[in-house]
All heavy atoms as an XYZ file, in Angstrom:
654
protein
N     -35.725    -57.425    -34.883
C     -35.372    -56.495    -35.932
C     -34.942    -57.302    -37.158
O     -34.132    -58.195    -37.070
C     -34.216    -55.612    -35.462
C     -33.619    -54.767    -36.553
S     -32.250    -53.735    -35.992
C     -30.960    -54.948    -35.745
N     -35.519    -56.978    -38.282
C     -35.067    -57.614    -39.511
C     -33.985    -56.738    -40.121
O     -33.977    -55.525    -39.952
C     -36.227    -57.783    -40.502
O     -36.753    -56.500    -40.817
C     -37.302    -58.679    -39.933
N     -33.097    -57.360    -40.805
C     -31.963    -56.635    -41.370
C     -31.876    -56.983    -42.838
O     -31.652    -58.126    -43.201
C     -30.671    -57.042    -40.657
C     -29.471    -56.254    -41.081
C     -29.241    -55.000    -40.550
C     -28.580    -56.762    -41.999
C     -28.123    -54.271    -40.924
C     -27.466    -56.041    -42.388
C     -27.237    -54.793    -41.837
N     -32.095    -56.007    -43.674
C     -32.006    -56.218    -45.113
C     -30.957    -55.271    -45.677
O     -30.822    -54.143    -45.219
C     -33.360    -55.969    -45.766
N     -30.243    -55.759    -46.649
C     -29.288    -54.894    -47.337
C     -30.094    -53.870    -48.126
O     -30.895    -54.233    -48.973
C     -28.391    -55.707    -48.276
C     -27.458    -56.652    -47.555
C     -26.321    -55.960    -46.825
O     -25.760    -55.006    -47.368
O     -26.007    -56.390    -45.707
N     -29.940    -52.612    -47.812
C     -30.646    -51.557    -48.524
C     -29.719    -50.355    -48.661
O     -28.563    -50.407    -48.289
C     -31.950    -51.201    -47.788
C     -31.694    -50.719    -46.367
O     -30.737    -50.015    -46.097
N     -32.561    -51.095    -45.460
N     -30.263    -49.297    -49.200
C     -29.418    -48.124    -49.432
C     -28.897    -47.535    -48.121
O     -27.762    -47.058    -48.071
C     -30.166    -47.076    -50.241
O     -31.338    -46.662    -49.572
N     -29.714    -47.570    -47.062
C     -29.247    -47.081    -45.760
C     -28.086    -47.938    -45.268
O     -27.074    -47.419    -44.803
C     -30.382    -47.070    -44.724
O     -31.476    -46.305    -45.225
C     -29.919    -46.493    -43.404
N     -28.250    -49.239    -45.385
C     -27.199    -50.156    -44.948
C     -25.895    -49.869    -45.668
O     -24.835    -49.751    -45.044
C     -27.623    -51.617    -45.208
O     -28.842    -51.881    -44.517
C     -26.545    -52.593    -44.763
N     -25.973    -49.744    -46.973
C     -24.759    -49.500    -47.757
C     -24.165    -48.125    -47.463
O     -22.944    -47.974    -47.424
C     -25.038    -49.669    -49.249
C     -25.292    -51.118    -49.625
C     -24.211    -52.081    -49.138
O     -23.010    -51.781    -49.309
O     -24.563    -53.123    -48.579
N     -25.014    -47.123    -47.245
C     -24.514    -45.781    -46.929
C     -23.824    -45.767    -45.568
O     -22.752    -45.171    -45.416
C     -25.650    -44.767    -46.967
N     -24.416    -46.432    -44.576
C     -23.799    -46.497    -43.246
C     -22.492    -47.275    -43.325
O     -21.493    -46.885    -42.718
C     -24.769    -47.102    -42.201
C     -24.062    -47.362    -40.878
C     -25.972    -46.181    -41.996
N     -22.476    -48.360    -44.099
C     -21.239    -49.131    -44.280
C     -20.154    -48.235    -44.889
O     -18.999    -48.246    -44.440
C     -21.491    -50.343    -45.168
C     -20.239    -51.178    -45.405
C     -20.513    -52.416    -46.223
N     -21.152    -53.426    -45.371
C     -22.337    -53.948    -45.594
N     -23.047    -53.585    -46.638
N     -22.833    -54.849    -44.776
N     -20.518    -47.447    -45.895
C     -19.553    -46.556    -46.545
C     -19.052    -45.486    -45.577
O     -17.863    -45.151    -45.573
C     -20.179    -45.908    -47.774
N     -19.958    -44.973    -44.741
C     -19.556    -43.974    -43.743
C     -18.552    -44.578    -42.761
O     -17.530    -43.971    -42.448
C     -20.788    -43.408    -43.014
C     -21.580    -42.507    -43.965
C     -20.391    -42.657    -41.744
C     -22.971    -42.126    -43.457
N     -18.838    -45.774    -42.282
C     -17.913    -46.429    -41.354
C     -16.587    -46.725    -42.036
O     -15.518    -46.522    -41.449
C     -18.525    -47.719    -40.806
C     -19.679    -47.555    -39.829
C     -20.270    -48.909    -39.482
C     -19.234    -46.827    -38.571
N     -16.644    -47.191    -43.275
C     -15.414    -47.496    -44.005
C     -14.539    -46.256    -44.134
O     -13.341    -46.309    -43.867
C     -15.750    -48.050    -45.383
C     -14.518    -48.419    -46.185
C     -14.867    -49.012    -47.537
O     -15.950    -48.806    -48.063
N     -13.949    -49.765    -48.091
N     -15.161    -45.146    -44.502
C     -14.391    -43.920    -44.697
C     -13.963    -43.295    -43.375
O     -12.803    -42.920    -43.205
C     -15.212    -42.916    -45.501
C     -14.440    -41.657    -45.826
C     -15.226    -40.738    -46.736
O     -16.439    -40.698    -46.703
N     -14.507    -39.981    -47.548
N     -14.889    -43.187    -42.423
C     -14.590    -42.518    -41.152
C     -13.558    -43.266    -40.323
O     -12.777    -42.654    -39.606
C     -15.870    -42.359    -40.325
O     -16.794    -41.536    -40.985
N     -13.587    -44.594    -40.414
C     -12.701    -45.413    -39.585
C     -11.539    -46.008    -40.370
O     -10.726    -46.738    -39.803
C     -13.499    -46.540    -38.925
C     -14.717    -46.120    -38.106
C     -15.428    -47.349    -37.570
C     -14.323    -45.175    -36.983
N     -11.476    -45.725    -41.669
C     -10.443    -46.303    -42.535
C     -10.405    -47.820    -42.414
O      -9.344    -48.423    -42.207
C      -9.067    -45.703    -42.205
O      -9.082    -44.308    -42.372
N     -11.566    -48.450    -42.564
C     -11.671    -49.902    -42.391
C     -11.221    -50.696    -43.604
O     -10.958    -51.896    -43.492
C     -13.121    -50.292    -42.062
C     -13.668    -49.811    -40.732
C     -15.108    -50.278    -40.567
C     -12.813    -50.286    -39.575
N     -11.166    -50.053    -44.754
C     -10.785    -50.786    -45.952
C     -11.747    -51.927    -46.218
O     -12.950    -51.797    -46.001
N     -11.237    -53.085    -46.638
C     -12.104    -54.207    -46.993
C     -12.871    -54.806    -45.800
O     -13.832    -55.535    -45.994
C     -11.154    -55.234    -47.607
C      -9.794    -54.841    -47.167
C      -9.827    -53.365    -46.898
N     -12.454    -54.487    -44.587
C     -13.183    -55.003    -43.415
C     -14.628    -54.515    -43.389
O     -15.502    -55.188    -42.869
C     -12.500    -54.596    -42.105
C     -11.181    -55.295    -41.868
C     -10.621    -54.967    -40.507
N     -10.225    -53.561    -40.463
C     -10.079    -52.854    -39.346
N     -10.284    -53.418    -38.172
N      -9.708    -51.594    -39.399
N     -14.886    -53.346    -43.973
C     -16.246    -52.797    -43.972
C     -17.219    -53.711    -44.703
O     -18.381    -53.833    -44.306
C     -16.259    -51.403    -44.587
N     -16.765    -54.359    -45.752
C     -17.629    -55.249    -46.530
C     -18.085    -56.454    -45.714
O     -19.098    -57.077    -46.033
C     -16.910    -55.713    -47.791
N     -17.374    -56.773    -44.660
C     -17.702    -57.931    -43.828
C     -18.706    -57.605    -42.731
O     -19.146    -58.497    -42.011
C     -16.433    -58.504    -43.210
C     -15.438    -58.979    -44.248
C     -14.097    -59.340    -43.642
O     -13.842    -59.122    -42.456
N     -13.219    -59.896    -44.455
N     -19.091    -56.334    -42.600
C     -20.023    -55.956    -41.547
C     -21.425    -56.483    -41.851
O     -21.994    -56.192    -42.892
C     -20.083    -54.432    -41.392
C     -18.827    -53.758    -40.865
C     -18.977    -52.246    -40.929
C     -18.546    -54.207    -39.435
N     -21.946    -57.265    -40.936
C     -23.310    -57.776    -41.021
C     -24.106    -57.248    -39.852
O     -23.566    -56.572    -38.961
N     -25.374    -57.548    -39.825
C     -26.273    -57.028    -38.792
C     -25.753    -57.282    -37.377
O     -25.853    -56.421    -36.510
C     -27.665    -57.625    -38.948
N     -25.194    -58.447    -37.147
C     -24.754    -58.809    -35.801
C     -23.303    -58.433    -35.512
O     -22.795    -58.711    -34.422
C     -24.962    -60.310    -35.573
C     -26.415    -60.739    -35.700
C     -27.340    -60.001    -34.745
O     -26.979    -59.827    -33.565
O     -28.432    -59.595    -35.187
N     -22.641    -57.817    -36.470
C     -21.243    -57.421    -36.260
C     -21.149    -56.387    -35.147
O     -21.801    -55.346    -35.211
C     -20.655    -56.829    -37.544
O     -20.634    -57.777    -38.577
N     -20.360    -56.695    -34.145
C     -20.177    -55.781    -33.031
C     -19.337    -54.594    -33.470
O     -18.405    -54.740    -34.254
C     -19.516    -56.504    -31.857
C     -20.458    -57.533    -31.229
C     -19.853    -58.281    -30.036
N     -19.250    -57.371    -29.064
C     -17.963    -57.429    -28.695
N     -17.154    -58.323    -29.193
N     -17.494    -56.580    -27.805
N     -19.678    -53.429    -32.953
C     -18.925    -52.215    -33.272
C     -18.133    -51.760    -32.064
O     -16.924    -51.922    -32.004
C     -19.867    -51.112    -33.760
C     -20.651    -51.398    -35.054
C     -21.559    -50.231    -35.393
C     -19.707    -51.688    -36.203
N     -18.819    -51.174    -31.059
C     -18.111    -50.673    -29.873
C     -17.399    -51.808    -29.162
O     -17.989    -52.835    -28.859
C     -19.092    -50.003    -28.898
C     -19.471    -48.573    -29.196
C     -20.449    -48.058    -28.140
C     -18.271    -47.654    -29.270
N     -16.137    -51.614    -28.938
C     -15.345    -52.622    -28.254
C     -14.762    -53.675    -29.174
O     -13.866    -54.403    -28.780
N     -15.287    -53.769    -30.387
C     -14.794    -54.778    -31.318
C     -13.959    -54.169    -32.444
O     -13.111    -54.841    -33.010
C     -15.965    -55.557    -31.917
N     -14.213    -52.908    -32.756
C     -13.453    -52.216    -33.791
C     -12.596    -51.161    -33.088
O     -13.119    -50.148    -32.620
C     -14.382    -51.565    -34.834
C     -15.208    -52.642    -35.542
C     -13.573    -50.752    -35.842
C     -16.187    -52.095    -36.558
N     -11.295    -51.409    -32.990
C     -10.415    -50.492    -32.246
C     -10.480    -49.045    -32.732
O     -10.322    -48.117    -31.948
C      -9.017    -51.068    -32.459
C      -9.213    -52.468    -32.906
C     -10.554    -52.536    -33.564
N     -10.723    -48.862    -34.016
C     -10.775    -47.511    -34.576
C     -11.986    -46.714    -34.088
O     -12.013    -45.486    -34.195
C     -10.820    -47.570    -36.118
C      -9.594    -48.165    -36.750
C      -9.662    -49.682    -36.930
O     -10.524    -50.345    -36.324
O      -8.832    -50.210    -37.684
N     -12.996    -47.397    -33.559
C     -14.230    -46.723    -33.135
C     -14.099    -46.258    -31.682
O     -14.610    -46.871    -30.751
C     -15.447    -47.640    -33.306
C     -16.807    -46.979    -33.108
C     -17.026    -45.850    -34.101
C     -17.919    -47.999    -33.231
N     -13.387    -45.151    -31.516
C     -13.262    -44.538    -30.193
C     -14.251    -43.377    -30.097
O     -15.050    -43.154    -31.002
C     -11.826    -44.098    -29.932
C     -11.310    -43.085    -30.948
O     -12.116    -42.477    -31.686
O     -10.080    -42.891    -31.009
N     -14.195    -42.629    -29.014
C     -15.176    -41.556    -28.802
C     -15.115    -40.480    -29.876
O     -16.152    -39.971    -30.315
C     -15.014    -40.936    -27.414
O     -13.702    -40.415    -27.257
N     -13.934    -40.154    -30.340
C     -13.817    -39.153    -31.408
C     -14.357    -39.694    -32.730
O     -14.978    -38.975    -33.500
C     -12.366    -38.700    -31.576
C     -11.894    -37.780    -30.471
S     -12.949    -36.318    -30.236
C     -12.785    -35.513    -31.814
N     -14.126    -40.964    -32.978
C     -14.629    -41.576    -34.205
C     -16.155    -41.627    -34.197
O     -16.782    -41.432    -35.239
C     -14.049    -42.974    -34.374
N     -16.758    -41.857    -33.027
C     -18.221    -41.843    -32.924
C     -18.758    -40.485    -33.355
O     -19.722    -40.392    -34.124
C     -18.689    -42.198    -31.490
C     -20.169    -41.876    -31.292
C     -18.425    -43.668    -31.198
N     -18.124    -39.420    -32.909
C     -18.537    -38.067    -33.292
C     -18.411    -37.892    -34.802
O     -19.327    -37.357    -35.456
C     -17.703    -36.998    -32.538
C     -17.976    -35.612    -33.082
C     -17.991    -37.065    -31.045
N     -17.312    -38.342    -35.375
C     -17.114    -38.232    -36.820
C     -18.152    -39.028    -37.598
O     -18.672    -38.563    -38.618
C     -15.705    -38.689    -37.215
C     -14.644    -37.742    -36.728
O     -14.887    -36.575    -36.475
N     -13.434    -38.261    -36.580
N     -18.456    -40.222    -37.125
C     -19.467    -41.057    -37.786
C     -20.831    -40.375    -37.718
O     -21.549    -40.295    -38.719
C     -19.520    -42.471    -37.159
C     -20.747    -43.242    -37.625
C     -18.242    -43.241    -37.487
N     -21.187    -39.861    -36.551
C     -22.483    -39.191    -36.413
C     -22.583    -37.955    -37.291
O     -23.621    -37.704    -37.908
C     -22.744    -38.835    -34.950
C     -23.041    -40.018    -34.043
C     -23.123    -39.566    -32.599
C     -24.325    -40.712    -34.477
N     -21.507    -37.194    -37.380
C     -21.503    -36.015    -38.247
C     -21.703    -36.431    -39.702
O     -22.498    -35.825    -40.427
C     -20.185    -35.234    -38.084
O     -20.068    -34.805    -36.727
C     -20.137    -34.033    -39.007
N     -21.023    -37.476    -40.125
C     -21.171    -37.970    -41.500
C     -22.581    -38.481    -41.757
O     -23.153    -38.244    -42.830
C     -20.137    -39.061    -41.771
N     -23.173    -39.158    -40.775
C     -24.557    -39.656    -40.904
C     -25.518    -38.479    -41.044
O     -26.401    -38.490    -41.907
C     -24.929    -40.551    -39.696
C     -26.433    -40.756    -39.593
C     -24.204    -41.889    -39.786
N     -25.341    -37.473    -40.207
C     -26.215    -36.297    -40.274
C     -26.124    -35.626    -41.639
O     -27.139    -35.257    -42.230
C     -25.871    -35.306    -39.165
C     -26.262    -35.774    -37.785
C     -25.843    -34.809    -36.689
O     -24.762    -34.184    -36.807
O     -26.600    -34.682    -35.711
N     -24.902    -35.463    -42.133
C     -24.714    -34.807    -43.425
C     -25.267    -35.649    -44.566
O     -25.933    -35.134    -45.460
C     -23.227    -34.519    -43.653
C     -22.694    -33.422    -42.750
C     -21.183    -33.238    -42.863
O     -20.527    -33.967    -43.645
O     -20.668    -32.365    -42.148
N     -25.018    -36.936    -44.543
C     -25.450    -37.829    -45.638
C     -26.967    -37.925    -45.728
O     -27.545    -37.927    -46.812
C     -24.834    -39.221    -45.442
C     -25.416    -40.346    -46.267
C     -25.218    -40.136    -47.758
N     -25.715    -41.236    -48.536
C     -26.986    -41.420    -48.912
N     -27.915    -40.565    -48.560
N     -27.342    -42.469    -49.641
N     -27.632    -38.010    -44.558
C     -29.068    -38.253    -44.553
C     -29.903    -37.011    -44.250
O     -31.132    -37.075    -44.248
C     -29.414    -39.367    -43.557
C     -28.845    -40.700    -43.953
C     -27.714    -41.202    -43.338
C     -29.432    -41.445    -44.962
C     -27.181    -42.429    -43.705
C     -28.913    -42.670    -45.344
C     -27.779    -43.163    -44.710
N     -29.247    -35.888    -43.971
C     -29.987    -34.663    -43.679
C     -30.808    -34.756    -42.404
O     -31.921    -34.239    -42.328
N     -30.250    -35.422    -41.406
C     -30.938    -35.587    -40.120
C     -30.125    -34.921    -39.026
O     -28.963    -34.571    -39.229
C     -31.163    -37.079    -39.780
C     -29.817    -37.827    -39.685
C     -32.077    -37.740    -40.800
C     -29.930    -39.282    -39.260
N     -30.754    -34.760    -37.870
C     -30.060    -34.255    -36.694
C     -30.173    -35.298    -35.597
O     -31.260    -35.805    -35.324
C     -30.685    -32.934    -36.208
O     -30.602    -31.982    -37.277
C     -29.979    -32.393    -34.991
N     -29.049    -35.632    -34.986
C     -29.008    -36.595    -33.895
C     -28.717    -35.834    -32.615
O     -27.670    -35.191    -32.493
C     -27.938    -37.681    -34.139
C     -27.887    -38.641    -32.963
C     -28.197    -38.416    -35.447
N     -29.657    -35.883    -31.691
C     -29.488    -35.218    -30.393
C     -28.734    -36.143    -29.441
O     -28.857    -37.376    -29.527
C     -30.852    -34.861    -29.799
C     -31.716    -33.972    -30.685
C     -31.123    -32.593    -30.935
O     -30.320    -32.137    -30.100
O     -31.454    -31.994    -31.962
N     -27.950    -35.549    -28.547
C     -27.167    -36.332    -27.593
C     -28.021    -37.297    -26.788
O     -27.608    -38.427    -26.518
C     -26.404    -35.415    -26.628
C     -25.297    -34.651    -27.323
O     -24.888    -35.038    -28.434
O     -24.835    -33.641    -26.749
N     -29.226    -36.862    -26.395
C     -30.066    -37.714    -25.549
C     -30.702    -38.879    -26.315
O     -31.354    -39.724    -25.724
C     -31.128    -36.897    -24.814
C     -32.114    -36.215    -25.749
O     -31.938    -36.248    -26.976
O     -33.083    -35.627    -25.229
N     -30.506    -38.931    -27.622
C     -31.014    -40.048    -28.425
C     -30.020    -41.202    -28.494
O     -30.351    -42.275    -28.968
C     -31.298    -39.592    -29.864
C     -32.392    -38.570    -29.986
C     -32.573    -38.102    -31.414
O     -31.599    -37.587    -31.999
O     -33.689    -38.265    -31.923
N     -28.810    -40.958    -28.032
C     -27.741    -41.940    -28.163
C     -27.468    -42.658    -26.856
O     -27.541    -42.076    -25.787
C     -26.448    -41.257    -28.614
C     -26.499    -40.551    -29.957
C     -25.224    -39.753    -30.160
C     -26.699    -41.544    -31.078
N     -27.147    -43.930    -26.988
C     -26.617    -44.693    -25.868
C     -25.716    -45.778    -26.448
O     -25.526    -45.850    -27.664
C     -27.732    -45.274    -24.983
C     -28.689    -46.191    -25.734
O     -28.275    -46.825    -26.735
O     -29.852    -46.274    -25.330
N     -25.161    -46.580    -25.599
C     -24.219    -47.604    -26.064
C     -24.873    -48.571    -27.037
O     -24.210    -49.103    -27.930
C     -23.635    -48.357    -24.873
N     -26.168    -48.797    -26.914
C     -26.873    -49.714    -27.803
C     -26.865    -49.229    -29.249
O     -26.894    -50.031    -30.170
C     -28.308    -49.926    -27.333
C     -28.412    -50.738    -26.059
C     -27.767    -52.095    -26.214
O     -26.645    -52.324    -25.776
N     -28.458    -53.010    -26.855
N     -26.835    -47.919    -29.460
C     -26.844    -47.366    -30.807
C     -25.660    -47.884    -31.611
O     -25.785    -48.170    -32.799
C     -26.792    -45.819    -30.764
O     -27.856    -45.342    -29.941
C     -26.922    -45.227    -32.151
N     -24.508    -48.020    -30.958
C     -23.295    -48.472    -31.622
C     -22.893    -49.886    -31.189
O     -21.753    -50.287    -31.396
C     -22.142    -47.496    -31.350
C     -22.199    -46.253    -32.191
C     -22.924    -45.151    -31.773
C     -21.539    -46.188    -33.402
C     -22.990    -43.999    -32.545
C     -21.589    -45.049    -34.189
C     -22.318    -43.957    -33.762
N     -23.813    -50.637    -30.619
C     -23.487    -51.992    -30.171
C     -23.175    -52.906    -31.357
O     -22.193    -53.644    -31.342
C     -24.625    -52.569    -29.343
N     -24.030    -52.845    -32.388
C     -23.824    -53.657    -33.584
C     -24.069    -52.803    -34.819
O     -24.698    -51.742    -34.745
C     -24.784    -54.863    -33.636
O     -26.127    -54.385    -33.753
C     -24.636    -55.772    -32.425
N     -23.614    -53.297    -35.940
C     -23.847    -52.609    -37.205
C     -25.346    -52.522    -37.484
O     -25.858    -51.484    -37.895
C     -23.112    -53.356    -38.327
C     -23.286    -52.737    -39.681
C     -22.837    -51.452    -39.938
C     -23.899    -53.436    -40.698
C     -22.990    -50.873    -41.196
C     -24.044    -52.873    -41.955
C     -23.600    -51.594    -42.200
N     -26.064    -53.597    -37.217
C     -27.512    -53.606    -37.426
C     -28.228    -52.584    -36.559
O     -29.182    -51.941    -37.005
N     -27.774    -52.420    -35.316
C     -28.387    -51.434    -34.419
C     -28.163    -50.020    -34.939
O     -29.069    -49.177    -34.890
C     -27.826    -51.573    -33.006
N     -26.985    -49.759    -35.463
C     -26.694    -48.429    -36.002
C     -27.549    -48.156    -37.241
O     -28.130    -47.082    -37.371
C     -25.206    -48.296    -36.325
C     -24.763    -46.951    -36.900
C     -25.125    -45.797    -35.960
C     -23.260    -46.962    -37.187
N     -27.661    -49.141    -38.129
C     -28.494    -48.972    -39.331
C     -29.949    -48.754    -38.933
O     -30.630    -47.883    -39.471
C     -28.342    -50.178    -40.283
C     -29.367    -50.118    -41.412
C     -26.930    -50.243    -40.848
N     -30.450    -49.526    -37.962
C     -31.833    -49.374    -37.505
C     -32.060    -47.989    -36.908
O     -33.109    -47.360    -37.140
C     -32.171    -50.448    -36.477
N     -31.080    -47.476    -36.161
C     -31.185    -46.138    -35.596
C     -31.275    -45.107    -36.709
O     -32.137    -44.216    -36.680
C     -29.997    -45.841    -34.678
C     -29.959    -44.419    -34.191
C     -30.794    -44.029    -33.156
C     -29.117    -43.485    -34.773
C     -30.790    -42.711    -32.715
C     -29.090    -42.169    -34.334
C     -29.939    -41.774    -33.301
N     -30.404    -45.210    -37.700
C     -30.415    -44.249    -38.811
C     -31.758    -44.350    -39.563
O     -32.368    -43.334    -39.871
C     -29.215    -44.491    -39.756
C     -29.338    -43.632    -41.019
C     -27.909    -44.197    -39.032
N     -32.210    -45.560    -39.823
C     -33.514    -45.743    -40.489
C     -34.633    -45.071    -39.704
O     -35.504    -44.414    -40.286
C     -33.840    -47.221    -40.684
C     -33.298    -47.791    -41.981
O     -33.095    -47.018    -42.941
O     -33.085    -49.006    -42.036
N     -34.610    -45.222    -38.385
C     -35.667    -44.624    -37.561
C     -35.623    -43.102    -37.613
O     -36.659    -42.433    -37.618
C     -35.578    -45.109    -36.108
O     -34.472    -44.534    -35.435
N     -34.419    -42.545    -37.689
C     -34.279    -41.088    -37.794
C     -34.754    -40.588    -39.159
O     -35.368    -39.521    -39.254
C     -32.816    -40.671    -37.566
C     -32.325    -40.838    -36.154
C     -33.053    -39.941    -35.185
C     -32.759    -38.484    -35.460
N     -33.457    -37.553    -34.566
N     -34.478    -41.337    -40.205
C     -34.913    -40.944    -41.555
C     -36.439    -40.939    -41.631
O     -37.027    -40.039    -42.227
C     -34.322    -41.913    -42.604
C     -32.806    -41.752    -42.689
C     -34.957    -41.674    -43.970
C     -32.128    -42.848    -43.490
N     -37.053    -41.930    -41.019
C     -38.512    -42.076    -41.096
C     -39.256    -41.147    -40.164
O     -40.455    -40.936    -40.341
C     -38.900    -43.526    -40.811
C     -38.387    -44.483    -41.865
C     -38.577    -45.924    -41.485
O     -39.237    -46.248    -40.517
N     -37.971    -46.826    -42.256
N     -38.560    -40.560    -39.195
C     -39.219    -39.686    -38.210
C     -39.642    -38.362    -38.824
O     -39.153    -37.894    -39.795
C     -38.281    -39.437    -37.036
């Protein structure tokens, strides 16, 4: 997977920053930055909030069966998932 800074990347970063109250830590998120298990604020309720914000921002619908731990494993994986939903 290639990872380029693009509008999706910046929008997902902004969603995480706002949903998780990450402050300046959000700017440090790169493709390989671990999310689940590495960011204490990202608990099960926060995942729901992030997904709701993603759906609203991008006008997409995320079904439960489309998600697994890999979706939130890294920042790059989450951006790639959102990109794939936008393009679908």
